[in-house]
C-alpha positions in Angstrom: 2.0 12.9 258.3 0.2 15.5 256.1 -2.1 13.7 253.5 -0.7 15.9 250.7 2.9 14.9 251.4 1.5 11.1 251.4 -0.1 11.6 248.1 2.9 13.2 246.4 5.1 10.2 247.9 2.6 7.8 246.7 2.4 9.4 243.1 6.2 9.7 243.0 7.0 5.9 243.8 4.1 4.8 241.2 5.6 6.6 238.6 9.1 5.4 239.4 7.8 1.6 239.4 6.7 1.7 235.8 10.0 1.9 234.6 12.9 -0.8 235.0 15.1 0.0 237.7 18.2 -0.1 235.6 17.2 2.6 233.3 16.5 6.2 234.5 13.0 7.9 233.6 12.9 9.1 230.3 16.1 6.9 229.0 16.0 5.8 225.5 18.1 2.7 224.7 20.3 3.5 221.7 21.2 1.0 219.3 24.0 2.0 217.0 23.6 1.6 213.1 26.7 -0.1 212.6 28.1 -2.4 215.0 31.4 -1.3 216.4 34.1 -4.0 217.0 35.4 -3.7 220.5 38.4 -6.2 221.2 38.3 -8.4 224.2 41.1 -8.4 226.6 43.5 -11.2 226.7 42.7 -13.7 229.1 44.7 -13.7 232.3 47.5 -16.1 232.5 46.6 -19.5 234.4 47.7 -19.3 237.9 49.9 -22.2 239.1 48.2 -24.5 241.5 48.7 -23.5 245.1 51.0 -26.7 245.7 53.6 -25.4 243.4 53.9 -21.9 244.6 54.5 -23.0 248.3 57.8 -23.5 249.6 58.9 -27.0 250.3 59.0 -26.3 254.2 55.5 -24.9 254.1 54.2 -27.9 252.1 55.8 -30.0 254.7 54.3 -28.1 257.7 50.8 -28.3 256.2 51.2 -32.1 255.7 52.5 -32.8 259.1 49.4 -30.6 260.6 47.2 -33.2 258.6 48.6 -36.0 260.0 48.5 -34.6 263.4 44.9 -33.9 262.9 44.2 -37.3 261.4 45.8 -38.9 264.6 43.3 -37.0 266.7 45.2 -33.8 267.3 47.1 -35.5 270.5 50.6 -34.2 270.9 53.9 -36.4 271.3 54.5 -37.4 267.8 55.4 -34.0 266.2 58.6 -35.4 265.0 57.2 -38.5 263.3 54.6 -36.3 261.5 57.2 -34.1 260.3 59.3 -36.9 258.9 56.6 -38.7 257.3 55.1 -35.5 255.8 58.8 -34.6 254.4 59.1 -38.1 253.2 55.5 -38.1 251.4 56.3 -34.6 249.6 59.9 -35.8 248.5 58.4 -39.0 247.0 55.5 -37.0 245.5 58.1 -34.6 243.9 60.2 -37.5 242.6 57.3 -39.0 240.9 56.3 -35.6 239.4 59.7 -35.0 237.9 59.6 -38.7 236.5 56.5 -37.9 234.7 57.8 -34.8 233.1 
């Protein structure tokens, strides 16, 4: 590469490195003389926990799968897993309704 090109490149990178990367060269930070009040946006409404938004069957399906994995992922007890999951979720819903 031509030495004059290398010199120009080095000069350009040296001058850029003198300024913070967040401000363009020659930029001046402007501070208003009187502060302007800018309203904050309203906070987003709280999302319901995932457990409350899932359909009953989906919650049972997920719990049955957890039971299946806890048993070592061996097939043969799918119905037992489903029935146990169904019972656990119904019991938990009854308890939640009782606390309300």
